[in-house]
C-alpha positions as CSV (number, residue, x, y, z in Angstrom):
1,M,0.1,-0.2,0.2
2,Y,1.4,3.3,-1.0
3,E,0.6,6.7,0.7
4,I,1.1,9.9,-1.9
5,V,1.1,13.5,-0.8
6,I,0.7,16.6,-3.4
7,G,0.9,19.7,-2.8
8,A,-3.1,20.3,-4.8
9,D,-6.3,19.9,-3.8
10,L,-7.8,18.0,-6.5
11,G,-11.2,16.9,-4.1
12,S,-12.4,13.1,-4.0
13,D,-14.2,13.5,-7.4
14,W,-10.6,12.6,-8.6
15,S,-10.6,9.1,-7.2
16,G,-11.8,7.2,-10.5
17,W,-9.1,8.8,-12.0
18,F,-6.7,7.1,-9.3
19,E,-8.2,3.9,-10.3
20,G,-7.5,2.2,-6.6
21,F,-6.9,4.6,-4.7
22,D,-8.9,6.9,-1.4
23,V,-8.8,10.7,-2.1
24,E,-8.5,12.6,1.2
25,S,-8.4,16.2,0.4
26,R,-7.8,19.0,2.7
27,T,-5.1,21.3,1.6
28,T,-3.1,19.4,0.2
29,T,-4.0,15.8,-0.9
30,V,-3.0,12.2,0.2
31,L,-3.7,9.5,-2.0
32,R,-3.7,6.2,-0.3
33,G,-4.2,2.8,-2.1
34,R,-2.4,-0.6,-3.6
35,V,-0.5,-1.1,-6.4
36,A,0.1,-4.5,-8.5
37,D,3.9,-3.3,-9.2
38,Q,6.6,-1.0,-9.5
39,A,4.9,-0.1,-13.2
40,A,1.3,0.6,-11.5
41,L,3.2,2.8,-9.0
42,H,4.9,4.8,-12.4
43,G,1.6,5.1,-13.5
44,V,-0.2,7.1,-10.4
45,L,3.2,9.3,-10.3
46,V,3.3,10.3,-14.4
47,R,-0.5,11.2,-13.8
48,L,0.6,13.4,-11.0
49,R,3.3,14.7,-13.2
50,D,1.1,15.2,-16.3
51,L,-1.3,17.6,-13.8
52,A,1.8,19.4,-13.2
53,V,0.8,19.2,-8.8
54,P,4.1,18.8,-6.4
55,I,4.5,16.1,-5.4
56,I,5.3,16.1,-1.5
57,D,5.9,12.6,-0.5
58,V,5.5,9.0,-1.6
59,R,5.4,6.2,1.2
60,R,5.3,2.6,1.4
61,L,2.7,1.7,4.4
62,G,2.8,-1.5,5.7
63,D,1.0,-4.5,4.0
64,G,0.6,-6.6,6.6
65,P,2.3,-9.0,8.6
66,S,5.0,-9.8,6.9
67,D,6.5,-5.8,6.9
68,P,8.2,-5.9,10.1
69,G,7.7,-1.7,10.0
70,S,4.8,0.5,8.8
71,E,6.6,2.8,6.9
72,G,9.4,1.9,4.1
73,G,11.3,4.2,2.8
74,N,10.1,7.6,1.3
75,V,11.3,9.5,-2.0
76,D,11.5,13.4,-2.2
77,E,11.9,15.1,-5.2
78,N,15.3,15.7,-4.4
79,G,16.3,12.0,-5.0
């Protein structure tokens, strides 16, 4: 499961465009959902790039007992 935070208020009506992701909107928007593989994750990131919205954070969340931690690594825009 991944959590992606973007610096734009998209609104929940965008959830259909980000298939499989819940969209929680405040000042920023948080997308949470599962992807089949890394290619699918990159597809979501490409959609965000095409919208020209700033990506603040990408985080892998724990999937259950097989993941020892509740979080994976973070990716920031600087690499």
